[in-house]
C-alpha positions as CSV (number, residue, x, y, z in Angstrom):
1,M,-59.7,58.0,241.8
2,S,-59.7,54.8,244.1
3,D,-62.7,56.1,245.9
4,L,-64.6,55.8,242.6
5,V,-67.7,53.1,242.9
6,V,-68.5,51.9,239.3
7,R,-71.9,49.6,240.0
8,L,-74.8,48.7,238.3
9,A,-77.6,51.6,239.5
10,R,-79.8,51.0,242.5
11,P,-83.3,51.9,243.1
12,E,-82.5,55.0,245.5
13,D,-79.5,55.8,242.7
14,L,-82.5,56.8,239.9
15,A,-82.8,60.4,240.5
16,A,-80.0,61.3,241.2
17,A,-79.1,59.1,237.6
18,G,-81.7,60.9,236.0
19,E,-80.4,64.8,237.5
20,V,-76.7,63.9,236.6
21,T,-77.8,63.3,232.9
22,V,-79.8,66.2,232.8
23,A,-77.0,68.4,234.1
24,A,-74.7,66.8,231.8
25,Y,-76.5,67.6,228.4
26,A,-78.2,70.7,229.1
27,E,-75.9,72.5,226.8
28,F,-76.8,70.3,224.0
29,T,-80.4,70.7,224.8
30,E,-82.6,73.6,223.9
31,G,-83.6,74.7,227.1
32,P,-86.1,73.5,229.5
33,D,-89.5,72.9,227.2
34,D,-86.7,70.3,225.2
35,H,-88.7,67.3,224.7
36,Y,-85.1,65.0,225.6
37,I,-84.8,66.4,228.6
38,A,-87.4,64.0,230.0
39,L,-85.9,61.3,228.3
40,L,-82.9,62.4,230.0
41,R,-84.2,62.7,233.6
42,D,-86.1,59.3,233.5
43,A,-83.5,56.8,234.6
44,A,-85.9,54.5,235.5
45,K,-87.2,54.0,232.4
46,R,-83.1,53.2,231.7
47,D,-82.9,50.9,234.2
48,R,-85.9,49.0,233.8
49,E,-85.1,48.6,229.8
50,A,-81.2,48.7,229.8
51,E,-78.3,48.4,232.3
52,L,-77.9,51.6,234.2
53,W,-74.2,51.6,235.8
54,V,-73.6,54.6,237.9
55,A,-70.1,56.2,239.1
56,E,-70.2,57.3,243.0
57,R,-68.1,58.7,245.6
58,D,-69.5,59.0,248.9
59,G,-73.5,57.8,248.4
60,D,-72.7,60.6,245.4
61,V,-73.7,59.8,242.0
62,L,-71.7,61.7,239.7
63,G,-71.7,60.0,236.7
64,T,-74.1,57.3,234.7
65,V,-74.0,55.3,231.5
66,T,-76.7,53.0,230.0
67,I,-75.4,49.6,228.3
68,A,-78.4,48.9,225.8
69,L,-77.9,44.7,225.3
70,P,-79.5,43.0,222.3
71,G,-83.5,43.6,222.8
72,S,-83.8,46.9,224.8
73,P,-85.4,49.7,223.3
74,W,-82.6,52.0,223.8
75,R,-80.6,49.8,221.4
76,E,-80.3,52.3,217.6
77,I,-77.2,51.4,215.7
78,G,-76.0,48.2,217.4
79,A,-75.5,44.9,215.3
80,E,-76.6,41.6,217.1
81,D,-72.7,41.2,217.8
82,E,-72.6,44.4,218.8
83,G,-72.7,46.3,222.4
84,E,-73.9,49.4,222.4
85,F,-74.5,52.1,225.0
86,R,-76.2,55.2,225.7
87,M,-76.2,59.3,227.6
88,L,-72.8,58.8,229.3
89,A,-73.1,61.3,231.5
90,V,-70.9,63.5,234.1
91,S,-71.7,65.7,236.3
92,P,-70.1,68.6,235.2
93,T,-69.3,69.3,238.4
94,A,-66.8,66.4,238.8
95,R,-65.7,66.5,235.0
96,R,-62.2,66.1,234.8
97,Q,-62.0,63.4,237.5
98,G,-61.6,60.9,235.2
99,V,-65.4,59.6,235.6
100,G,-66.0,59.5,232.0
101,E,-62.9,57.2,231.2
102,V,-63.9,54.9,234.7
103,L,-67.3,54.8,232.8
104,T,-65.8,54.1,228.9
105,R,-63.4,51.5,230.6
106,L,-66.6,49.3,232.1
107,V,-68.6,49.3,228.7
108,M,-65.5,48.2,227.0
109,E,-64.9,45.2,230.1
110,R,-69.1,44.7,230.3
111,F,-69.4,43.8,226.3
112,R,-66.1,42.2,226.0
113,E,-66.7,39.7,229.5
114,L,-70.3,38.9,227.8
115,G,-68.2,38.1,224.1
116,F,-69.3,40.8,222.4
117,R,-66.9,41.1,219.1
118,G,-67.2,45.3,218.8
119,V,-69.2,48.3,220.9
120,V,-71.1,51.4,219.1
121,L,-72.4,54.3,220.0
122,S,-74.0,57.5,218.6
123,S,-72.9,61.3,219.6
124,L,-73.5,64.4,218.8
125,A,-70.8,66.3,217.1
126,E,-70.1,69.1,219.6
127,M,-69.8,66.2,222.1
128,T,-66.0,67.0,221.4
129,S,-64.6,66.5,224.8
130,A,-66.2,62.6,225.4
131,H,-64.9,61.8,221.8
132,R,-62.0,62.4,222.8
133,V,-62.2,60.3,226.3
134,Y,-63.7,57.5,223.4
135,E,-61.0,57.5,220.9
136,R,-58.6,56.9,223.8
137,H,-60.6,53.8,224.3
138,G,-60.6,52.7,221.0
139,F,-63.4,54.2,218.9
140,R,-63.5,55.6,215.4
141,R,-65.6,57.7,213.7
142,A,-67.8,55.9,211.5
143,P,-69.5,58.1,209.2
144,D,-71.2,54.9,206.9
145,R,-73.7,54.7,210.0
146,D,-74.3,58.6,211.3
147,W,-78.2,58.9,211.0
148,S,-80.7,61.4,212.7
149,P,-83.5,60.3,214.9
150,M,-85.3,63.9,213.9
151,P,-85.2,66.6,211.8
152,G,-82.3,68.9,213.2
153,V,-80.4,66.2,215.1
154,D,-77.5,64.6,212.9
155,L,-75.6,61.8,215.5
156,I,-72.9,61.0,214.6
157,A,-71.5,57.3,214.9
158,F,-68.4,55.6,216.9
159,V,-67.4,51.9,217.0
160,A,-64.3,50.0,219.2
161,D,-63.4,46.6,217.9
162,L,-62.8,44.0,221.1
């Protein structure tokens, strides 16, 4: 994976980052009319309101993650001394190539260098492949922080100490 570059997104990455996120989450949405797809596609908004990072190889965006610092509207469950990330997404064509591992490592390193004491995230219970990646990086379930942003969408929480 040495040819994989992880960096802050640039304006020319935003469309591809949005499409990678939509493709990565496709199996977890309710089809093309699901309102969440527009939010997944809007990488430009995430870039304006949080830190949008991409993993790319040879100019092709293979993955992305949104780092939601305190004050960002993308934060959902993080306390002031916790980092939070959203929408870690890997292109279906790049799965099992370590892209999710690299992005998760970036998240942990970024929050560690900023002095946070821990990191939190919310996920769908069905996203078991992602959960395995998070667990390898020290995340553990935090059932007391599970929540539902809307009826029928139940999110489970994970926390990791830094």
